[in-house]
C-alpha atoms as one frame of an Amber mdcrd trajectory, in Angstrom:
protein
  -3.709  19.174  -6.535  -3.025  16.118  -4.820  -3.979  12.492  -6.191  -6.467
  10.181  -4.317  -4.705   7.282  -2.677  -4.924   3.983  -5.012  -7.129   1.317
  -4.345  -5.567  -2.234  -4.643  -8.976  -4.019  -4.953 -10.012  -1.926  -7.984
  -6.386  -2.657  -9.852  -6.681  -6.266  -9.169 -10.207  -6.275 -10.578  -8.642
  -4.286 -13.598  -6.102  -6.364 -14.491  -8.127  -9.392 -13.981 -10.465  -8.191
 -16.441  -7.902  -7.250 -18.945  -6.319 -10.651 -18.517  -9.656 -12.632 -19.515
 -10.230  -9.844 -22.370  -6.966 -10.493 -23.832  -7.263 -14.599 -23.586 -10.471
 -14.104 -25.568  -9.036 -12.083 -27.971  -6.149 -14.212 -28.706  -8.638 -16.978
 -29.968  -9.859 -14.554 -32.692  -6.278 -12.910 -33.303  -3.201 -14.930 -34.154
  -1.103 -11.856 -33.125  -1.636 -10.780 -29.597   0.711  -7.952 -29.739  -2.379
  -5.806 -31.450  -3.933  -6.211 -28.239  -1.396  -4.449 -26.328  -1.580  -1.007
 -27.433  -5.259  -0.770 -26.445  -4.803  -2.396 -23.304  -1.990   0.343 -21.915
  -4.250   3.199 -23.485  -7.239   1.674 -21.229  -5.169   1.425 -18.289  -3.871
   5.016 -18.899  -7.443   6.469 -19.041  -8.592   4.450 -15.676  -5.806   5.389
 -13.542  -5.966   9.302 -14.760  -9.316   8.939 -13.718  -8.928   7.071 -10.462
  -5.814   9.478  -9.549  -7.058  12.714 -10.276  -9.846  14.493  -8.005 -12.341
  16.986  -9.805 -11.697  20.528  -7.994 -14.250  21.864  -6.146 -15.372  24.842
  -4.077 -17.590  25.754  -1.593 -18.823  29.639  -0.808 -21.184  30.976   1.476
 -22.753  34.171   0.724 -23.173  36.383   3.995 -25.150  39.551   4.016 -25.592
  41.577   1.193 -22.271  41.726  -0.013 -20.941  42.556  -3.762 -19.096  39.295
  -4.232 -17.107  38.335  -7.798 -16.175  34.655  -7.971 -13.395  33.732 -10.405
 -13.662  30.126 -11.076 -11.290  27.873 -13.294 -13.414  26.517 -16.125 -14.254
  22.708 -15.530 -14.444  23.032 -11.899 -17.301  22.524  -9.447 -18.745  25.288
  -7.482 -21.335  24.882  -4.696 -22.588  28.454  -3.378 -24.880  28.539  -0.121
 -27.417  31.222   0.278 -26.865  31.910   4.006 -28.951  33.546   6.623 -27.836
  34.130  10.247 -30.306  36.245  11.803 -31.749  33.232  14.102 -34.648  32.290
  11.635 -34.438  29.696   9.094 -36.149  30.869   5.496 -38.918  28.578   4.671
 -37.938  28.751   1.007 -34.873  29.674  -1.612 -35.104  30.659  -5.091 -32.152
  30.929  -7.455 -32.143  32.648 -10.558 -29.317  33.829 -13.030 -30.157  37.706
 -13.550 -27.728  38.672 -15.685 -27.485  36.405 -18.865 -24.980  37.727 -21.273
 -24.659  34.085 -22.771 -28.315  33.186 -23.314 -27.860  29.537 -21.459 -30.806
  30.053 -19.384 -33.693  32.500 -19.487 -33.538  35.192 -16.732 -36.987  34.052
 -15.298 -36.035  30.604 -15.261 -35.298  29.087 -11.683 -32.052  27.157 -11.343
 -32.630  25.685  -7.644 -35.224  25.989  -4.696 -32.254  24.529  -2.688 -30.375
  26.594  -0.099 -27.033  25.406  -2.232 -26.474  26.249  -5.672 -24.315  23.785
  -7.516 -22.630  24.358 -10.753 -20.491  21.433 -12.173 -17.953  21.540 -14.493
 -18.077  25.391 -15.100 -17.957  26.829 -18.625 -17.931  30.149 -20.252 -21.723
  29.887 -20.541 -22.238  29.902 -16.803 -20.995  33.189 -16.767 -23.053  36.223
 -15.481 -24.822  37.358 -12.270 -26.664  34.993 -10.044 -29.279  35.905  -7.265
 -30.948  34.076  -4.379 -34.087  35.317  -2.807 -35.080  33.773   0.547 -38.552
  34.158   2.434 -39.424  33.208   5.595 -41.212  33.985   8.932 -39.366  35.631
  11.933 -42.389  35.110  14.549 -43.930  38.539  13.869 -43.778  38.888  10.166
 -42.745  37.343   7.109 -39.192  38.519   5.586 -37.300  38.383   2.610 -33.421
  38.519   2.019 -31.361  38.737  -1.115 -27.913  37.286  -1.863 -26.122  37.696
  -5.307 -22.679  37.023  -6.665 -21.338  37.578 -10.133 -19.446  34.479 -11.707
 -16.505  34.906 -14.284 -14.184  32.131 -15.572 -10.514  31.635 -15.788  -8.052
  29.669 -17.927  -5.264  29.975 -15.253  -4.229  26.832 -14.338  -0.823  27.099
 -12.733  -0.907  27.451  -8.829   0.446  30.908  -7.397   3.867  30.608  -5.822
   4.811  32.427  -3.009   3.109  34.902  -1.000   1.937  37.687  -3.424  -0.139
  40.928  -2.431  -2.312  42.186  -5.196  -0.594  44.770  -7.959  -2.285  47.601
 -10.094  -2.271  46.813 -13.543  -1.326  50.056 -14.975   0.375  53.632 -14.053
  -2.301  56.277 -12.670  -2.780  59.776 -13.393  -3.497  61.492  -9.871  -5.369
  64.577 -11.292  -8.777  63.849 -12.767 -10.508  66.968 -14.039 -14.293  66.660
 -14.647 -17.113  68.900 -16.294 -20.181  69.326 -14.219 -23.158  67.393 -15.598
 -20.825  64.596 -16.896 -20.034  61.037 -15.598 -17.306  60.591 -13.351 -15.349
  57.579 -14.240 -12.437  56.376 -11.909 -10.373  53.182 -12.513  -8.295  51.179
 -10.360  -7.359  47.657 -12.039  -5.492  45.179 -10.293  -4.504  41.491 -10.147
  -4.675  39.138  -7.211  -3.768  35.141  -6.699  -5.778  34.967  -3.714  -9.139
  36.150  -2.132  -9.476  39.995  -2.162 -11.593  42.876  -0.589 -11.365  46.144
  -2.566 -13.131  49.530  -1.984 -13.657  53.175  -2.853 -13.848  55.972  -0.504
 -14.263  59.766  -0.867 -12.591  62.025   1.416 -11.959  58.806   3.650 -15.799
  58.011   3.888 -16.507  54.330   2.326 -18.670  54.560  -1.004 -18.569  50.901
  -1.884 -16.953  47.802  -0.603 -16.726  44.562  -2.900 -14.942  41.078  -2.282
 -13.480  38.593  -4.960 -13.180  34.880  -4.493 -10.131  34.177  -6.744  -9.074
  30.675  -7.912  -5.012  30.789  -9.333  -5.177  34.349 -10.919  -7.991  37.098
 -11.295  -7.537  40.522 -13.256 -10.221  42.984 -11.893 -11.014  46.605 -13.433
 -12.355  48.056 -10.076 -14.370  50.895 -11.633 -16.211  53.410  -9.539 -18.809
  55.719 -11.418 -21.304  58.053 -10.786 -23.562  60.552 -13.036 -24.353  63.479
 -13.516 -21.335  65.234 -11.659 -21.993  68.427  -9.529 -19.441  70.434  -8.098
 -19.820  68.747  -4.665 -18.599  65.688  -6.154 -15.096  67.032  -6.284 -12.480
  65.644  -3.409 -10.021  62.791  -3.027 -11.270  59.381  -3.974  -9.032  56.336
  -2.773  -9.128  52.785  -4.024  -7.886  50.053  -1.461  -7.144  46.240  -2.401
  -5.940  44.024   0.255  -5.702  40.314   0.262  -3.948  38.020   3.121  -0.385
  39.130   1.878  -0.652  42.755   2.172  -2.635  46.041   0.512  -2.229  48.702
  -2.103  -4.081  51.978  -2.440  -4.042  55.041  -4.923  -5.501  58.406  -4.250
  -7.296  60.213  -7.416  -7.604  64.060  -6.577 -11.079  65.257  -8.444 -11.785
  68.434  -9.274 -15.135  69.280 -11.255 -15.584  72.576 -13.450 -18.604  74.449
 -14.447 -16.662  75.872 -17.285 -14.792  73.685 -19.940 -12.098  76.554 -20.766
 -10.832  76.666 -17.179 -10.644  72.456 -16.895  -7.096  71.456 -16.990  -5.306
  69.242 -19.762  -5.963  65.474 -19.347  -5.660  62.552 -21.571  -6.803  59.671
 -19.463 -10.351  60.342 -20.533 -11.567  62.087 -23.678 -12.212  65.607 -23.439
 -14.929  68.063 -25.051 -13.593  69.866 -28.146 -14.980  72.770 -29.848 -13.504
  73.169 -33.279 -13.762  74.711 -36.900 -14.270  73.004 -40.020 -10.673  71.484
 -41.243  -9.258  71.567 -37.812  -7.892  68.014 -36.128  -9.725  66.336 -33.302
  -8.220  64.278 -31.178  -9.429  62.247 -28.060  -7.674  60.331 -25.726  -9.026
  57.167 -23.657  -5.616  56.134 -21.645  -7.804  54.966 -18.402  -8.792  51.806
 -20.121  -5.182  51.112 -21.859  -4.416  48.229 -20.091  -4.557  44.089 -20.243
  -4.181  44.185 -23.993  -7.832  44.939 -24.026  -9.102  46.692 -27.415 -10.711
  50.244 -27.336 -13.399  50.560 -29.555 -14.801  54.129 -30.459 -18.612  54.895
 -31.272 -20.135  58.059 -32.733 -23.324  58.502 -31.146 -24.318  61.522 -33.269
 -26.904  63.311 -30.893 -27.503  60.745 -28.587 -26.476  61.883 -25.272 -24.334
  58.989 -23.378 -25.968  60.252 -20.264 -29.140  58.622 -21.136 -27.913  55.317
 -22.035 -26.907  51.896 -19.925 -23.928  50.953 -21.223 -24.719  47.288 -20.065
 -27.918  46.984 -22.022 -27.499  49.490 -24.802 -27.052  47.642 -28.372 -24.061
  49.520 -29.765 -24.730  48.254 -33.442 -27.033  50.941 -33.744 -24.107  53.654
 -33.538 -21.458  54.261 -35.902 -18.343  52.330 -34.909 -15.284  54.327 -35.610
 -12.580  52.801 -38.088  -9.503  53.732 -39.894 -10.466  55.668 -42.769  -9.466
  58.643 -44.991 -10.043  61.052 -42.051 -10.307  58.896 -39.053  -7.096  57.344
 -37.446  -7.184  54.578 -34.013  -3.849  54.522 -32.766  -3.179  53.194 -29.063
  -6.851  53.818 -27.981  -6.539  57.766 -29.456  -8.885  58.552 -31.857  -8.160
  61.159 -34.459 -10.312  63.181 -37.222  -8.579  65.497 -39.558  -9.966  67.274
 -40.873 -13.290  67.522 -39.149 -16.508  68.842 -40.754 -20.035  69.861 -39.522
 -21.015  65.961 -39.952 -18.635  65.100 -37.180 -20.290  67.316 -34.841 -21.810
  65.334 -31.935 -21.162  62.644 -29.295 -18.082  60.231 -28.935 -17.611  57.298
 -26.492 -14.518  54.757 -25.922 -15.502  51.220 -24.858 -13.587  48.751 -23.288
 -14.869  45.001 -22.665 -14.402  45.091 -18.791 -14.308  42.600 -16.468 -17.662
  42.908 -14.827 -19.281  45.197 -17.442 -18.247  47.509 -20.302 -16.209  50.240
 -19.470 -17.102  53.621 -21.095 -16.151  57.056 -21.181 -17.578  60.039 -23.470
 -16.732  63.673 -25.115 -18.869  65.776 -27.293 -17.329  67.318 -30.222 -18.640
  70.956 -31.645 -17.791  72.145 -34.883 -18.717  75.786 -35.720 -20.679  75.887
 -38.620 -19.928  79.637 -38.900 -16.292  79.398 -39.165 -14.020  77.393 -41.782
 -10.413  77.749 -41.892  -9.129  79.695 -44.831  -6.007  78.914 -46.497  -3.403
  81.812 -46.666  -2.296  83.409 -49.599   1.217  82.373 -49.103   0.629  78.884
 -49.914   4.302  77.093 -49.037   4.857  78.671 -45.793   1.502  78.619 -44.502
   1.023  74.845 -45.263   3.718  74.184 -43.074   2.370  76.497 -40.420  -0.941
  74.772 -40.703   0.596  71.326 -40.353   2.870  72.304 -37.366  -0.344  74.038
 -35.850  -2.017  70.849 -35.426   0.946  69.024 -34.145   1.412  72.049 -31.630
  -2.159  71.719 -30.403  -1.793  67.589 -30.242   1.222  68.310 -27.634  -0.827
  70.568 -25.252  -2.112  67.253 -23.167   1.326  65.890 -22.909   2.218  68.697
 -20.375   0.709  67.091 -17.484   3.162  64.420 -17.644   6.085  66.772 -17.979
   8.399  67.708 -14.871   7.495  71.087 -13.507  10.573  72.547 -15.128  10.329
  71.440 -18.531   6.195  71.851 -18.127   6.817  75.931 -17.780   9.169  75.978
 -20.698   7.151  73.998 -23.026   4.158  75.840 -22.514   5.290  79.335 -22.866
   6.944  78.028 -26.156   3.692  76.293 -27.075   1.807  79.634 -26.441   4.064
  81.927 -28.213   3.873  79.756 -31.409   0.028  79.422 -31.082  -0.046  83.448
 -30.646   2.207  83.993 -33.988   0.166  81.698 -35.834  -3.135  83.308 -34.693
  -1.830  86.777 -35.559   0.131  86.714 -38.908  -0.302  90.178 -39.230   1.625
  91.316 -36.389   4.391  88.994 -37.483   4.401  90.599 -40.944   4.650  94.130
 -39.463   7.393  92.762 -37.317   9.415  91.608 -40.472   8.984  94.918 -42.832
  10.068  96.564 -39.561  13.099  94.382 -39.454  13.767  94.929 -43.493  13.983
  98.457 -42.986  16.615  98.673 -40.273  18.456  96.342 -42.501  18.821  93.941
 -39.697  19.667  90.271 -40.327  16.892  88.964 -38.198  15.085  85.741 -39.425
  11.738  85.542 -40.265   9.147  85.062 -37.477   7.608  82.432 -39.683  10.933
  80.692 -40.117  11.607  81.226 -36.311   7.992  79.648 -35.423   8.856  76.451
 -37.507  12.195  76.218 -36.257  10.783  76.802 -32.854   8.408  73.892 -33.135
  11.169  71.491 -34.490  12.563  72.290 -30.996   9.843  71.496 -29.245   9.512
  68.325 -30.908  13.013  67.253 -30.083  12.068  68.359 -26.446   8.974  66.724
 -25.822   9.524  63.425 -27.783  11.559  60.891 -26.188  14.913  60.299 -27.531
  16.030  57.332 -29.715  18.693  55.013 -28.220  21.561  54.828 -30.253  22.377
  51.317 -31.589
């Protein structure tokens, strides 16, 4: 921001005024040095005000675009409700229709001018603004609408260099989805200049938005639709571009009508069907970016498909906190052991840029089946603990290379089979003992294999 050219006449008047004031004060005060600090402070304040120009930005809203405006706190903003179809509207009406901070009422008219002026933008000014234009085109009356979403930023440094947009996280290409659920796709990015971003499915445009950015902006760029149908499967691409370059990413969405056929994924929470005493683990890695907190809520029997995350009062639901049987860790929700009281809907929520982000999952607890402890307490307790660990490893397979994925899956399936059919293991052990072989117990082999898988899948620690 450049300083204004100083006016010599103003400075002459300023120093003349200070000189006359100092002469008067010297009559009352024997020590004139007491006046000097005050005079210097006044000069500093006045020169700062004279040299610094308040930042102002003019924005013209054309057509019915989806526009996001990121303005620096303390800046001035003027937004024009533009109509370019040959006829001048007779009247304009500006309102703040999405008022999250209750600064004004949704019915309050902010301006009847073509321009909306926001002076010294504050946090309370955030929200969605709408302009309605009414007029007559010679044959009939017409009404047009323009709107934008205002967000504030504390970023005060000017960006250096020509910087194209950047994604905020590493994405998972495959997105498995169950039919009749909500499709959530998230492609968050950062940019330092005005940016256009869009979503398309199989190369057909779905939605396009524009962000007017001062300094720096971090935007969620979410696409969602519900309820999902089998025809919603396809390749979804997000494209982000500013004047310095563009980036894009493609998500392969597959929709399944059978939950058991859906591949493993931990980007979004997955439905679980468990028995009492099992461990429930829900993932929500899609929202794990930007150092934003992820909250989990238990909705009981309320179906998330029936709520609007932008308007719903989440305080009516149980917010999950760390407890004896509940663990919140890096965006994950772990419940162990589950009981019939845990049966119901769960959602993960992140306070997004434009609106809250939400993903859901259903936990079904079989009331007729309860885990029974085995007669052999020592070994079976170890097996039970390791079984939970083995099951928790399954979602990790999607991130492994193909060669490791096949080996790990075969090992896990073998372990789960051995745990599920202990009678076969016992028969094999008896047969081995009768032959006086030196084979180890299958139970011990299972535990040893589990340790091997732990070491195989988990990252190795660096040597000091």
